[in-house]
N, C-alpha and C positions, 0 to 999 in steps of 0.2 A: 728834737721838734724841729731846732730853726734849722735847720736846712729845709723843711716840709714848707712851713711860713713862704719861705723864700721861694720855697715854690709854686705856694700858691697865691702869693704878690705878684708875683709872671704875671700869672693869668688873670688875673683879677686887676691890676694896672691895664695891660692890652686891653682888657673886654671894655671896661668904661672906662668914661669921660672923668676929669681931672671934678668936674663938679660934683661928681655923684661917687666921689669914690674915699673912704676912709683912709688916715694914713695905715702906714703898716704898726705904728705905735698903740693908736687905738683897736684896729686888731688883735694885739698881742692882750689889750685891756679886755677887750670879749673873752674871749677865755678862762679869764675872773668869776665873769657874770655866773651865773651858774643857770639862769635862763637862754642862756643861748649856745648855739648850736652847730656844727660843724661840720658837714657830713660828704668825706673825699670816694672816690668812681673809680678805681686803679682797671686801667688794660693793661695784662700783667706787672711787675713794678710800678708803672708811673701814672703820677696824678694826671687826669686826660677831664673831669671834670668834679666840679664840686657845690654845692650851698651852704649861704650862712641863713640862720632861723634864730629866732627871737619866740621862744614863749611869755606871750603878754594879758598869759587867764584865759581874757575870753578869746584869743586866736594869736593863730601861727602867723608870726610877719616873716615872711621871702625876704630878707636884705638883700641879699647877694642869690644869682643861681649865677653862674660864668663853669663854660666848655673853654677845650683850650679848639684852639681855629684848628687846628688839621682834625678834629672829633668833631668837627661844629657839624649838620645837614645827613646825621647818619643816624641820630633814634639815641642818644644820649642826655640832650634838654629833655627828652619827653619821657624819659626812664626816671631823671632825678621826679619833676616834676609827678610823674606816677606814685613813687615812692614818700615825699612827703606829705601825699595825700593818705595814702593805706598807712601813712607812720601815726597819725592824729587825727580823727574827728570833727575836730575844731575847726572856721572858717580859717580859711588861705588867705589874709594878703597883702600881693606886693605893689613893688611901682612899679611906672613904665613912662619914659619921657611924650612926651605932646611934641612931637618933633615930626612936619613934612616933608622927610623921606626914604629914600627908601631899606633902610637899615630899620626906622622907627617901625616904619608898616608893617614889616617881615616878627620884627618883636611881637608886635598885639596879635596880628594871624597867627601866629604860635601859640599864645595863651589861649583865644579863642578857639584852637583847632587841639590843645588842651581844656576843653571843658569853661578856660574861663571868664568871668567877666569882666567889658569894662563898663567902670562906674563914669561918670560922666561927668560930674559934679566939681568945682572947680577950685584943687587942688597943689599947693605948691611942696615940694621936698624945701625943710629949710636947709639956707647955707649951712656949709660945713665946715667949713674956716668961716673966721671974719674977710679974709682977702674976698670969698668965690660970694656970688651971690646967689637969690633961693630959683629951685629951678622949676615951671610950670610938668604938674605931671597927673597923672592916670590915676587910679586908685583901682586897684585892679582886687573881685576877689574871685572863695573861691567857697563854695559850691552855688553860690547862685549874686544876684546884681546885691547891694545894700542899698535901704533906706536912707532916708535925709537924715532919719536920727542916727541911725549903726555908721552912714558915712561920719558925721562931727560926730561920735564916740570913737569911733575908731583916730578919727584924724587927730583928736587929745591925748587920747593913746602914747598914739608917736610920737607924736611933740615931746612933748614927758617925758616919754618910756625913751623913747631910742635916741631923739634930738637934746633931748633937753632944753624945752625951749618952750616957754608956759603961755600957754595962751587962754 
């Protein structure tokens, strides 16, 4: 498992900025939580893509979706999202950076293309470590937009169960 974790960690660390990245130790600890799910996709014998999700009762939180650089723009990300949607009848929630750059715009376009909805409520991902700052994000949902009440409830659950920040 250590070899596989190292491969996953490499893909993860090349796909996300430090402010959005859990540590390798946190990744290992997540395996101990029954709500955590890591789903890997292979091309022959190598991991080409994966997602990490949490079953948080009323919804599935997609913490990470990552595709190795050489496999991007080949349909793997859409295949992962299709898989997530087929595996659960629950609402799916994820976060995406609120940045005005080509990569962030491409990411939002990708989620829209896959029938996800970009919620416009004010949201910040709490700092993942003391040395980091909170990150302005969009909360993205499937199959539909969140009402303000649903948004506040999702935010509260994410802060409490994923980020361990009580608000």
